[in-house]
C-alpha positions as a printed Julia matrix, in Angstrom:
254×3 Matrix{Float64}:
 -12.39    4.88  -19.48
 -12.5     1.95  -21.9
 -10.92   -1.26  -20.28
  -9.27   -3.99  -21.78
 -11.09   -7.43  -21.99
  -7.81   -8.77  -20.24
  -8.42   -7.09  -17.09
 -11.93   -8.9   -16.48
 -10.54  -12.56  -17.78
  -6.87  -12.27  -16.15
  -6.3   -14.56  -13.03
  -5.17  -12.71   -9.73
  -1.56  -13.53   -8.89
  -0.7   -14.76   -5.43
   0.55  -11.76   -3.81
   3.2   -12.87   -1.45
   4.41  -15.81   -3.45
   4.95  -13.58   -6.69
   6.61  -11.12   -4.53
   8.71  -13.74   -2.69
   9.81  -15.1    -6.19
  10.83  -11.42   -7.17
  13.0   -10.83   -4.15
  15.11  -13.89   -5.01
  15.29  -12.81   -8.66
  16.53   -9.24   -7.31
  19.32  -11.14   -5.19
  17.31  -10.77   -1.81
  16.58  -13.53    0.53
  13.77  -14.54    2.89
  14.88  -13.96    6.54
  12.96  -16.99    7.47
  15.31  -19.08    5.16
  18.2   -17.88    7.14
  16.8   -18.56   10.49
  16.96  -22.28   12.01
  14.58  -23.66   14.47
  11.98  -21.35   16.13
  13.58  -17.71   16.04
  13.46  -16.04   19.35
  11.98  -12.54   17.51
   9.31  -11.44   15.26
  11.07  -11.46   11.91
  10.65   -9.45    8.95
  10.16  -10.72    5.46
  13.36   -9.71    3.3
  16.95   -8.83    3.47
  19.03   -7.46    0.84
  22.41   -8.15    2.06
  23.98   -6.41   -0.77
  22.31   -3.28   -0.31
  22.05   -3.51    3.52
  18.34   -3.1     3.6
  15.54   -5.07    5.36
  11.92   -5.22    4.22
   8.74   -6.38    5.58
   5.69   -6.99    3.08
   2.24   -6.41    4.29
  -0.88   -7.02    1.88
  -4.08   -5.33    2.16
  -6.41   -8.17    1.39
  -9.46   -7.54    3.51
 -11.47   -4.48    2.49
 -12.47   -3.51    6.04
 -14.65   -0.6     4.89
 -17.23   -3.1     3.8
 -17.39   -4.77    7.11
 -20.46   -4.68    9.35
 -18.55   -3.07   12.41
 -17.26   -0.34   10.12
 -20.56    0.14    8.26
 -22.14    0.63   11.67
 -19.71    3.31   12.89
 -19.84    5.01    9.32
 -23.9     5.36    9.72
 -23.45    6.78   13.35
 -20.95    9.43   11.83
 -23.79   10.3     9.08
 -26.58   10.48   11.62
 -24.16   12.77   13.73
 -23.74   15.2    10.8
 -27.47   15.18    9.82
 -28.67   15.52   13.28
 -26.2    18.64   13.9
 -27.03   20.05   10.31
 -23.59   19.89    9.42
 -24.33   17.81    6.36
 -27.29   17.58    3.99
 -29.07   14.41    3.16
 -28.0    15.11   -0.46
 -24.26   15.06    0.44
 -24.45   11.54    1.5
 -24.77   10.59   -2.23
 -22.62   13.47   -3.77
 -19.05   13.47   -2.17
 -18.38   17.1    -3.6
 -21.21   18.35   -1.33
 -19.47   16.86    1.92
 -17.78   18.89    4.29
 -14.16   18.64    4.96
 -14.66   17.99    8.57
 -17.03   14.93    7.73
 -14.25   13.76    5.25
 -11.43   13.88    8.02
 -13.97   11.87   10.56
 -14.49    9.32    8.05
 -10.94    8.86    7.26
 -10.36    8.46   11.1
 -12.33    5.35   11.02
  -9.99    3.66    8.74
  -6.92    4.59   10.96
  -6.77    1.82   13.39
  -6.82   -1.06   11.17
  -3.91    0.78    9.23
  -2.05    1.55   12.24
  -2.06   -1.93   13.46
  -0.23   -3.13   10.35
   2.27   -0.35   10.55
   2.95   -1.3    14.43
   3.29   -5.01   13.36
   5.55   -4.07   10.59
   7.8    -1.77   12.64
   7.83   -4.53   15.45
   9.06   -7.05   12.72
  11.63   -4.59   11.31
  12.94   -3.5    14.61
  13.38   -7.18   16.36
  15.13   -8.42   13.06
  17.47   -5.38   13.23
  18.23   -6.35   16.85
  18.19  -10.27   16.22
  20.64  -10.16   13.21
  22.61   -7.53   14.82
  22.09   -4.98   12.0
  21.36   -1.84   14.34
  21.75    0.87   11.59
  20.14   -1.12    8.44
  17.49    0.74    6.86
  13.99   -0.68    7.31
  11.38   -0.54    4.45
   7.47   -1.36    4.63
   6.18   -2.43    1.64
   2.47   -2.28    1.66
   0.94   -4.15   -1.24
  -2.89   -3.29   -1.82
  -4.4    -6.2    -3.1
  -8.32   -5.9    -2.53
  -8.73   -2.94   -0.32
 -11.32   -0.78   -2.7
 -12.84    1.55   -0.13
 -10.54    4.21   -0.17
  -8.7     6.12   -2.82
  -4.84    6.15   -3.14
  -4.23    9.51   -1.74
  -6.46    8.72    1.13
  -4.56    5.77    1.92
  -1.26    7.51    1.34
  -2.31   10.41    3.63
  -3.29    8.23    6.58
  -0.3     6.25    6.62
   2.14    9.22    6.11
   0.23   10.94    9.19
   0.5     7.43   11.32
   4.26    7.34   10.56
   4.98   11.0    11.46
   4.29   10.15   14.99
   7.56    7.45   15.35
   7.89    3.95   14.07
  11.55    4.61   13.83
  12.35    1.13   12.38
  10.5     2.24    9.23
  12.91    4.7     7.02
  10.68    4.31    3.93
   7.39    2.84    2.84
   6.25    1.93   -0.54
   2.45    1.92   -1.48
   2.26   -0.69   -4.5
  -0.48   -2.69   -6.22
  -0.36   -6.02   -8.02
  -4.01   -7.32   -8.9
  -5.42   -4.03   -8.07
  -5.93   -1.72  -10.78
  -6.03    2.0   -10.83
  -7.69    4.54  -13.12
  -5.85    7.79  -13.39
  -7.97   10.79  -15.2
  -6.32   11.64  -18.39
  -4.45    8.07  -18.46
  -6.34    5.61  -20.67
  -4.78    2.67  -19.17
  -5.38    0.63  -16.27
  -2.42    1.23  -13.94
  -0.03   -0.53  -11.13
   1.26    1.96   -8.39
   4.8     1.85   -6.85
   5.02    4.8    -4.85
   7.72    5.33   -2.29
   7.9     7.68    0.59
  10.9     8.43    3.03
  11.47    9.61    6.53
  13.95   12.37    7.13
  16.26    9.84    8.59
  16.52    7.78    5.66
  20.01    7.73    3.95
  20.36    8.89    0.43
  21.33    5.5    -0.86
  17.8     4.2     0.09
  16.19    6.11   -2.73
  18.23    4.67   -5.29
  17.92    1.1    -3.82
  13.96    1.76   -3.77
  13.52    3.22   -7.34
  15.64   -0.04   -8.73
  13.65   -2.28   -6.77
  10.64   -0.87   -8.28
  12.02   -0.84  -12.09
  13.01   -4.36  -11.45
   9.64   -5.19   -9.85
   7.5    -3.97  -13.17
  10.36   -5.96  -15.33
   9.54   -9.06  -13.59
   5.89   -8.51  -13.84
   6.02   -8.09  -17.61
   8.02  -11.5   -17.68
   4.88  -12.71  -15.49
   1.66  -11.24  -17.42
   3.36   -9.94  -20.54
   4.48   -6.55  -21.63
   2.94   -3.28  -20.44
   1.24   -0.88  -22.83
   2.2     1.88  -20.78
   4.71    2.86  -18.03
   5.08    6.3   -16.41
   7.62    7.37  -13.88
   7.23   10.53  -12.06
   7.91   12.33   -8.85
   4.71   14.16   -8.79
   2.48   13.16   -6.0
  -0.61   15.05   -7.67
  -0.73   12.57  -10.69
  -2.9    10.22   -8.22
  -5.1    12.85   -6.51
  -8.28   11.75   -8.5
  -6.7     8.06   -9.03
  -9.49    5.64   -8.16
  -9.47    1.61   -8.04
 -10.8    -0.36  -10.67
 -13.07   -3.14   -9.53
 -12.11   -6.72  -11.0
 -15.85   -7.48  -10.98
 -16.73   -4.4   -13.03
 -19.59   -4.98  -15.39
 -18.25   -4.94  -19.07
 -21.73   -3.91  -20.29
């Protein structure tokens, strides 16, 4: 795709500060502003009292797929598949030749780090519901990808959905979104930002309406921050991101 010049020059927005300002514009509140002294519980980030919703924002700022520890585990995985003749040397450089089992094992290497994020968010939502005496208030995990480029969106979504399927009862929905992290979607000639919600079976119907409204207002807020968007697509089709890939901000224009 032909990327616009502004993508290379546009300064990154501070993710948490930007979302804090958005929440206030949406008539939400930071829970820390409501608590005096040192609270006795690990609180979540936001409460939307008018909508009866609590939310926790987690930002993926570290690309743990590029760490030395991860690389060492990845090399061992490749050696294992090569030594067992389960993958050819050529497949290392051509993803289409990689066996399904190898890709599944590779994704498992990312799982522990993402699981820790989800566990912490679930604890904060649970303790906030207890601490504020709001046991039946739905909880949302807002997972903002700011600089995690090692996995395509569909794989991140797949891992998180699999983790959430095993419990984490204080997370009734999660939203995968991007801010400084643009996405290339085949057939779409624009650099895209994402807002992808997923709901648990126990999520009330009202939560869908709230999350959709929150997402719509989020993009309107960003337009006031960065300028009007050239394109916006709203779809419930998960296949729309099957081949989506991250656009590195440092991509060479030449």
